[in-house]
N, C-alpha and C positions, 0 to 999 in steps of 0.2 A: 235376640241374643241367647245363645245356648248356655246352659249352666253346666259346670263341670262337677263330676262326682269323684270324691276321694274315698277309697276304701280304707277303713281303720279297723282292722281286725274283722269282726263280724258285722260291725255297723257300717252304714253308708252315710257319709257326711256330705250334705249339699253345700255348694260354694256360697249360696245365698245366706246360710246360717252365720257366716262370718262378717256380715255387713256392719255389725256394731263396731268393729274396729275402725271403720271409716266415718262413723256417725257420732260416736260417743265423744264427750269432751276429753281432751288430752290429759288434763289433771286427774280425771276419774280413772282413766286407763293406767296412768302412772301409778296411782295408789293401788290399783288392783294387781298389777304385775310386778311392781318393784319389791314388795315384801317377800314373795317367794324367791325372787332372784337374790335378794340380800341374804336370806336364810341359807340358800344353797351355797353361796360363796363363803359364808361363815362356817358351814359344815365342812367344806373343802379345806379351808384354812385350818380348822381344828384338826382335821385328819392329817394335814401336813405337820402340825405341831406334835401330834402323838407319834407320827412316824419318826420325826427328829429325835424324840426322847428314846424310842426303842432302838434306833440306829446308834445313838450315842452310848447306850448301854452294851452294845455288842462289841466285845473287845477285838474281834477279828476284822471289823470294818474300820474303826477309828474315824479319823476326820474325812477320809475318802468317801465314806458312805453318806455323811452329812453334806459334803460338797456335791455329790451326785444328786441327792434329793433336792438340794437348793437349785441346781440347774434344771432339773426335770419338772419341778412343780410349775414354774411359769409356762413351760411348753405345754403342759397338760391343760392349763387354763386357756391358753390360746387355741388348742385343739378343740376344747369344749365350746369356745365362742364360735369357731368356724362351723362346728357341727350344728349348733343351735341356729346359727344364721341361715343354714341351708334348709331348715324347717319352714322358714317363712319365705 
């Protein structure tokens, strides 16, 4: 069976180095990867809250700016989910 090589910048990553994803217990992997995911989602939500505050203070945008941000934020999360899914 041939091994695939992935180029990551200057480093070369062998496909065999990722075997732990198939051999480690699921609970261990969930603890390892869930915390960074939760932190990134919280940072994104905080960014959205700060955007809403700045948009609300802009007199020339009014409620249309908040409505646009409310519509676009879930689309951004969906696009991020699709982008991350293509990495695996």
